[in-house]
Structures are given as C-alpha cells and as structure tokens.
C-alpha positions, 0 to 999 in steps of 0.5 A: 499499500502506497505511503507504508514503511517498508520496514516495521514502524516500530524498532525491534525490542518495543513493546506491542500493544498487548505489552508483548515482546515481538519475537524474530525467527530466523533461517537456521544458517543466518546469523544477523549482524550489523544492519541486518540484526537491527533492520530485518527484511520482511519475510521473502524480501529480497536483503537490502544491500545498499549502503554495504558496498564500502566493505566489500573485498577489492578485486586483486589487480590483474597480472600484466604480462612482461611484454605488457609492462614495459620491463624485459622479461630478463629484467623482472627477477632483478638480474643484470647482465655483464653490461648493466653492472658497469652503467653509473647514474651519468650512463658511462660505464665504470670497468674499474668496478670489475675484477680482472674475470669480469673486465675479461667477460665485459671486453668479450660481451663488447666484442660481441656486441660489435658484430664479432664471431666465435667469440672465446674468453682464454684468459688465465694460466697457460693463456700466453697473453691471450685472454680474448680471441674472436673473428672480426666481422671483416675475418681477421683473427682478433687476439686481445689481452686485457689489464684491468689495472687501478688508474694509477697503475699503468701498462709498461713496456714490459707489459706489451713486449710480453704480448707482443711475443706470443700474440703473432707467433702462437695465436696467430692474431691479425689484429692484436691489442691490449684493452686496459682500464689505466693508461700506456707509458710512452715506451709501451706505446712506442714499442705497441705501434712498432709491433702494430698492437693496438693500445685501447686505454681507459677512455678508448675503452669508454668510448669503444663501449658507448659506441663514439669511439673504434673497437680494436679492429676498426681503423681510427675515427 
C-alpha cells in the first residue's frame, strides 16, 4: 500500500500494544549482524545491501604480462647482465668496478656486441698472453690481452713486449690489442706502435663501449 513503510514502524525490542515482546524468527543458516540484525527484512523480501559496498573485498590487481609492462622479461627477476653492472647514473661504464675475470668477460661482450663471431674468453694460467679471441666482422682473427689495472698503475713496456712475443707467432693474430682500464707508458705505446699492436686505454675503452670510438679492429675514426 502506498505510503506504508518498508520496514516495521517500531524498532525491534519495542513492546507491542498488548505489552508482549516481538519475536524475530530467522532461518537456521542466517546469522544476523549489524544492520540486518537491527532492521530485519520482511519474510520473502530480498535483502537490502545498499550502503554495504564499502565493505566489499576489492578485486585483485590484474596480472600484467612482462611484455605489457614494458619491462624486459629477463630483467623482472632483478638480475643484470655483464654490461648492466657497468652503467653508472651518468650513463658511462665503470670497468674499474670489475675484477680481472669480469673485465675479460665484459671485453668479450663488447666484441660480440659489435659483430664478432666465435668470441671466447681464454685467459688464465698458460694463456700465453691471450685473454679474448674472436673473429672480426671482416673475418680477421682478433687476439686481445686485458689489463684491469687501477688508474695509477700504467701498462708498461714489459707488459706489451710479452704480449707481442706471442700474439702473432703463437696465437696467429691478425688484429692484436691490449685493452686496459688504465693508461700506457710512453715506451709501451711506442713499442706497440712499432709492432702493430693496438693500445686501448681507459678513455678509449669507454668510447668503444658507448659507441663513440672505434673497436680495436676498426680504423681510428
């Protein structure tokens, strides 16, 4: 009937006209709490859930595939490859942060990045001066000795002479180079020039890594 309230006019617990207390009978599986206990719906009426949306459990966030997230899948686990660990906030590689073995691996990675094939790290006991060997994009055999030195420790003439005695005769190098995180002494650079050995010092290595300088097998830009 129009104008009649949806709920009983009196609140539960109020005495009836005859003085008796109203009794609320619920199904066995119904446990009234909160608003439902205070304002029970008439028999057969659909429960009124208005105002309870704020208590609903939010839906879980959708799972985003790696490709959709814009993050390479190989980076999602927090791991980094050999080149990632070299990049500082300024964007320049810091090869002095690596140990000798990591440095050889990083130089090999640069060779592979720039088109070399059959790149191998062969440094170790009995390497006879060769740390990285590869085949340049033009087919020449590349032999590199890696010198991971502190900036104050320069590559001396003796270092280059020992490499010069094996790089061509033993390793059949067509391109031979010494790559260092430091610098070369003047006698070392002079000897290397006479023997046809490339000298890649710290700044030249950074330029190679950033693509602004030549690789050891490329002509000087």
